[in-house]
N, C-alpha and C positions, 0 to 999 in steps of 0.2 A: 957874464956867464956864456957858455956855449951850449947850443941846443940843436938837436935834430927834431924836426917837426914834419909830420906827414898826415895827409888825409887817408882814411882807411878805404879799402876796396878800390874799384875803378869801374868805368862804364862797361867793360867787357864782363866783369864778374861783380855786379853791383851789390851793395849791401841792402839795408832795410829801406822800406818805403811806406808811405802812409799819407799824411797831410802834406808832406814834402819828401824829397828824395835824399837819403843819407849821402850818397856819393856827390850830389850837387852841392849840398850845404856844407859838407865837411871840407870841400875845396874852398868855399867862400870863407869859412872861419879860419882855415889853415892859412890862406893868403893874408888875411887881416892880422892874424897872430904874428906871422913872420914879419910883416911890415912894421907892426907896432914894436916888436922886440928889437928890431934893427934901429928904429927911431930912438929907442932908449939906450942904444949903444951895445947891445948884445950881438954875438955872432950866431947866425942861424943857418942851418943847412936844410933845404927842402928835400925830403927823402920819399916823396910821393911817387907811386908807381902807376903808370897808365898803360903799361905794355903787357903785363902778365895776363895770359889767356885762361888761367885756372886759378882757383883760390890758393892752391899751394904755390904756384909760380908767383902770384901777386905778393904773397907773404915773403917768399924767399927773396924777391927783388927788393922789397922794402928793407928787410934785414941786411942785405948786402950793402945797400946804400947807407944805412945807419952805421954799420960797422966799419965803413971806410973813413969815418971821422972820429976823432977823440973829443967827446962832449961830456957835459955834466949830466944831461937828461935827454932821453929819447921820449918824444910825446906823439902818441898815435891818437888822432882825433876821429871820433865815431859818433853816431846817433843810434839809439836803441829802438827796439820794437818788441811788442809782446801781445799782439792782437788787440791793442787799444787799452789793455788793463793796467799796464805798468806806467809809472810816471816818475820823473825826477832825474837827478844826476848821480852818477857813480863812477868810480875809477878803480882800475885793477893794477896791481904790482906783483912782482915775483915773491916778495916776502914783506914782512912788516917791520924790518929791522933798520933799513937804510934810508938814504935821502929820497928815493923814489916814493916810499910810503908817506913820508913827511910832506913831500910836495903834493902828492895825490890828495892828502887830507886838506891842504891849503886850497887846492883847485876846487874840490867839491864844496868847501865852505864858501869860496868866493862866488861860485855859480849859484849856490843856493840863496845868496843875497839877492838874486834877480827874481826870486819867488818860486824856484823849483824845489821840490822835496829833496832833502839831502839823504841819499841812500848810502853815503859813506865811501870811504876807501876800503878796498877789499883785496885779499890775496887770492890769486889764481895762477898756479904754476903751469897750467895747461895752455894758456894763450901763447901762440907762437912768438909774437913780438916781444913779450916780456920775458920769455924763456931763452930766446936766441940772440938778443942784442947784447953787446959787450957792456955798454953803459947802462946805468939804471934806467928802466923803462916804465912808462905809464900808459895804459890804454884807457882813454877817457871817453865815457859815454855821456855826451853833453846833456841829452834829454831824450824823450821818446818821441820819434817822429810820427808814430801812429796814435798818439794820445792827443785828443782835442785840446785839453787844457795846456799841455806842454807846448803844442804847436802854436797856440795863441800867445803864449809868453815869449816864445823864441824870437830872437833878433840876432842876426850874424854879428853886427857891430858890438852890441852889448855883451854877447857871448865871448867874443874875442877879447874885449876889455877885461872881463872877469878871468879869463884864462891867463892873460898877461899878469894880472894882479896875483893870481894864485901861484904862478911860476916864479915871480920876481919880488912881489911885495910892492911893485911900482904901479902907478896909474898911467895908462896910455891915453894919448889924445885921440880925438875923432879923426878917422881917415875919410877924406872926401875924394871920390873919384869921378871922372867924367862918365856920362852915359855911354853905353856900348856903341851907339850909332854915331858918336862923334869921334872922328879919327884925327890923328895928329896932322894928316894931310889937309884936313878941312879947318885947321886952326885950333883943334882941341888941345887940352893940356890937362895935367894932373896937379891937383893942389892938395897938400897935406897940411892940416891945421892942428896945432897942439891945443889941448883942452884948456890951458891957462891963458889963452889969448882973449882979449875983449873984442 
């Protein structure tokens, strides 16, 4: 399959915050999802925008990047917030008729297996990304970053594995990366380990 994947918002116009920052964690999850999908043989384009200086420009940049590729699914990765009251996973599509809604349902089902409340796949024609992209699009709210229970359950690696499972039905291996302070110049390296290795 062919995917566009991006993290929502950027550091100039950040999204939600609470126990953790949406813009920091959606990048972590996005990078892991892209790596895992590619390891499984899928084609993935990273359509994340870090240049837009307003919400409108950020969204327009993302959609322009998405529409530059012919793909099966556009996936926008987000984390929700609601003053600490909301919790769980939900996903939004333009309508409930096509592949995006079916995939959105699979995504929320896979993520709910991690212990998050399944808030379901929903239709929202107002979200810019699901309205303006050419390919079927999904805006995924992985969990609530300002809810203590969701924050305690959240892990970028397991979230990325669930997303890959929801998108493809395939199980991805664990992605192992070097610590940030180890550079290639100092002899550091990157190791990717598949989950079925002993």
